[in-house]
N, C-alpha and C positions, 0 to 999 in steps of 0.2 A: 269494236271501238272503228274509228276512225285509222281511215288507209296510210292517210300525208301529215305529221306529224305535226306541219305547220299550220295546218287546216285545224287539229288538234288544239294545238298551244292556242291559236287564236279564238278558239271557243270553247277554251277555257277563261282566256282572260273577260271573253263575254261573261263567262258567268260568274266571274268574281264582281264582275261589275255588276250585273244587277245586284246582285246580293249584296252588295256595298251599298250599292243603292238603299237598297229595302232596310238599312242601319237606320237610317234618316225619314222613314217612312212612318205612316199610322195604322200599316198591315196590323192587323191581330194575327197571334202565334201560331194559328191556324191557317192563315193564309201563306202566314212567311215561310214554313214549313211544306207546305204543299208547292211554296214556288222553288223553294230551293232541290224538290225531289224531280220537279218537271224540267226545271233548268239544264239541272248535271245528267240528265234521261237524254238529253235533246241533245246535246256536245257530247257525250264520246259515244253513244248510240248502242247504250246495254237494254237488254231486251225490259228489268227492271232495276227500279232504282228506290233504295228507304230511307227512312230516315226513323232512328229509336233514338229513343231519350229515354236518363236515368230518372226514376221520381223519388227521389227521396222522402217524400212526403209519407212511401210507405214504409212498415216493419214487417220485414226487412224492407230493402229497396228492391225497387222492382225495373227491368227494361222495360219499356211499352213501344211495342210499334204505333205511330205517329204521323206517317205519311208516308205514299207510295203514288206514282203515277200510275201503275196499273189498275184494273180496273176490273181485275178478276176476281170476282166472291172468294174464292179459295186463296189468295197471298193477301187480300183486304180483310179477314176478321178479327175480331179483337184478339190480340195475340200479347204473351208477358212472359217474360224471362228472367229467372233471378239473375245474379250479378257471376254467378260462375259458370253460369250454363251456355252452352250453344256456342258457336262464331261473336255471338255478341257479344254475351259473358266474355268472353276473352280477349277481345279487345277494347273492353272498356278493363278489364282489372290489369291487364298488361299496359295499357295504353300503347300499344303499336297497332299500325297496320296487319292484315291478315290473310294471305291469300290460297286458296285452292281452288284447282287447276280440275277437278272435278269430287263435287260437294257430293255424289253420291256415294264413291269412294274415303271419304271422310266421317270419321267416327263422330267427329268434333259436331261438324253438322247434324244438327236433329230431324228436318221437315222435310226425309227423302222421298215420302208419298207426294208433299206437295211441289219439291221440284222436280218427280216423275212427271206430273201432269203437267206442269207449265211450262216443259222441254227447258229445263237450268241446267247448263252445266258447269261455269268459270262460275268464280266470285270472286270479290275483292272486300274489306270490309274495313272502314278508317274510322279511326277515332276522332270526334268531337272536344279540340282539347282548349282551354281556356287561357288566356295571356297568365295564369296561374296553374295550369299546367294540372289542370283539374278537367276531367272526362266528364261532358255532359251528356254524349249521348253517340252515337253510331252511326255513319253513310252508308249503306252495303248496297253496291253494284254486283247485279248480275249479268252474264251471257248465255244468250242461246246457242250459240257454237265452242269448241273447246277456246280457249284465251287465254294467253300470256300474258300477262299485265306486267310491263316493264316498269320500271324505275323512274322513268322521266312521267308517266300517267300516273302512275302512286303519287309521285312528287304534288301532280298538279291535281290530285283528289284530296288529300293533306291541306292544301292552301285554300281547295273549296271549301273544305272538311274544317278548318281551325276559323275561315271567312262566316261560313255558316253561327260557329260554335256563337262569334263574337254579335253576329245579328240576333242570335236567342237570347242570348245573355241580356244587349240592351234593348231588345223589345219587354223581355219577364220584368227589367227593371223599371220599363216607362209606365206599365201597365201596373205595376206596383205603386209606382212615386201618385201614375193619375187617380186610384185606390185610395191611398192616404190622403191626396189636396182634396177630396171630393168628402170623406169622413170628418177631416177637420172644417171641411166649408159647410157641413153640415151640423155640426156639433156649433160651430159658431154663429146660425141661423136658430137654432136650438136657444142658445142663451138669448139671445134678442130677442126673442120671442118670449120668453117667462117673461124677462126686465116690462115687457110691455102688460104682461099680463100683470104680476107687482104690482104696476104702477096705478092701471084700470080698473083693479080687479082690488086692490090691497090687499093681493094674494102674498103668500109665502115662496119663497123659491122652489120648494120642495110642492106645496100646493102647486104652485103653475105647472110646473113637471107632469104633476099625476093628471092632473085635469088636459091638458096634451095630449096624455098616456089612451087615456081614454078614448077622447075623440076619434085617437089613430088609428085603433083596436074597432069603434063602433063603424068610422065611416074605411076599415081597411085601406087608410093609406098608409104612408112609413112618415114618423115623426118629421120627418124632416118636413113633406110637403105640407103637413099641419101648421109648422112653425112658417113654412114661405106665406100661408096664407094669411096669418095671423100679422105675421108682417107688409101686408100687401095691401090688406082693409086694414092696420092703421096709416097707412101710406096713402089713400083714397081720402079716409074722412078728417089726416090730419096738415090736406094740401091748402 
């Protein structure tokens, strides 16, 4: 970690600023998670920074490693934990940070062989809390030398983690909103195309829909693309 507290503090402020800026950007979720770990690792000087996200879609829910700035194949392999498993599980279920001075001497830390291979010693796990106090993930920071994470460092990492949680939730919401908007737009175009077929070909609504579905399958195009082609043809020939 940084030796001078003022430099460390300035670094965290920059990290918060970068992540805050990402909240209003069009970053994909994978890019956002990568930005968070890259910025955090840079300003803290830790050996490895990683981000684990709770996947509620799985039954039972799992916590999966989603981003790290590490390029080691040993660390970036696909990994998942149960909600009550390991350091990450503890942080999620207890909703509070966990500090380990030496991961090799901790019963809770599961991946000792990986830590030995990469030379990891101390770590802190920080929950990513939303405004509703829901933990959606964990930010892990590892050092390559024994380190006592101070209260100030933990509080600053908490600020980064909470800001990250806001950014992640906001990005996921934007993606969902975008998908819903595209779906509604597609339905609207399909209905407009059906009306054109019903009028021009004297088809019933059901027959028009079946006709479009067959064209979609035969041409290997989506129903929306077929509808857009019908609308374009109608526009050209009726100008």
